[in-house]
C-alpha positions as CSV (number, residue, x, y, z in Angstrom):
1,M,41.3,-47.8,42.7
2,K,42.9,-44.4,41.6
3,N,41.2,-41.5,42.9
4,R,40.4,-39.5,40.9
5,K,39.5,-36.1,42.5
6,N,43.0,-35.1,41.6
7,T,43.5,-35.9,38.4
8,I,43.6,-32.2,36.7
9,L,41.9,-32.1,33.1
10,S,42.2,-29.6,30.8
11,F,39.7,-29.0,28.0
12,T,39.4,-26.4,25.2
13,V,36.7,-23.7,25.6
14,L,35.5,-21.8,22.2
15,Y,33.9,-19.0,22.6
16,K,31.6,-17.1,19.8
17,K,30.0,-14.0,19.7
18,D,26.5,-13.9,19.1
19,P,25.1,-11.0,16.1
20,D,22.2,-10.6,19.4
21,G,24.7,-10.0,22.0
22,G,26.7,-11.3,24.3
23,Y,28.8,-15.1,23.5
24,V,28.2,-19.0,23.3
25,V,30.6,-21.2,24.4
26,F,31.1,-24.5,24.5
27,V,34.1,-27.5,24.6
28,P,34.5,-29.5,22.2
29,A,35.5,-32.4,23.6
30,L,32.6,-32.3,25.7
31,P,29.4,-33.6,23.1
32,G,26.5,-31.5,24.5
33,C,28.2,-29.2,26.9
34,H,27.7,-25.3,25.4
35,T,26.6,-22.3,27.4
36,Q,26.2,-18.6,27.0
37,G,27.4,-15.0,28.7
38,E,27.0,-11.9,28.3
39,T,29.8,-11.1,28.2
40,I,33.1,-13.3,28.1
41,E,33.7,-13.3,32.1
42,E,29.8,-14.2,32.6
43,A,30.8,-17.0,29.8
44,E,33.6,-17.9,31.4
45,K,32.4,-18.6,35.0
46,N,29.1,-20.3,33.0
47,I,31.0,-22.5,31.2
48,Q,33.3,-23.8,33.8
49,E,29.9,-24.8,35.2
50,A,28.9,-26.4,32.8
51,I,32.6,-28.8,32.7
52,E,32.3,-29.0,36.4
53,L,28.3,-31.2,36.0
54,Y,29.2,-32.9,32.7
55,L,32.0,-34.5,33.7
56,E,30.2,-35.5,37.4
57,S,27.5,-37.1,35.4
58,V,30.0,-38.9,33.7
59,R,31.9,-39.9,37.3
60,A,28.4,-40.7,38.1
61,H,27.4,-43.4,35.4
62,R,31.2,-45.1,36.4
63,E,31.9,-43.7,32.4
64,E,35.2,-43.3,31.2
65,L,36.6,-39.6,31.4
66,P,37.1,-38.0,27.9
67,Q,40.4,-37.0,26.7
68,E,40.8,-33.7,24.1
69,S,42.1,-34.7,20.8
70,S,43.8,-32.2,18.3
71,I,41.9,-29.4,16.4
72,L,43.7,-28.1,13.0
């Protein structure tokens, strides 16, 4: 089996300013992978953690790693 730890994955991350303050962040290629933060920096840190946890779950369930698709 190929060692997946050395695989580099790249996903599009979308940030949306929340009218009530802060930012909502999501990854279109990873259904349900979203988070928020009061600042861009906090939102970025939170989405990196969310992506890591999402991929950890995919690997634990021996599912196929998601692939980024084209977004228009």
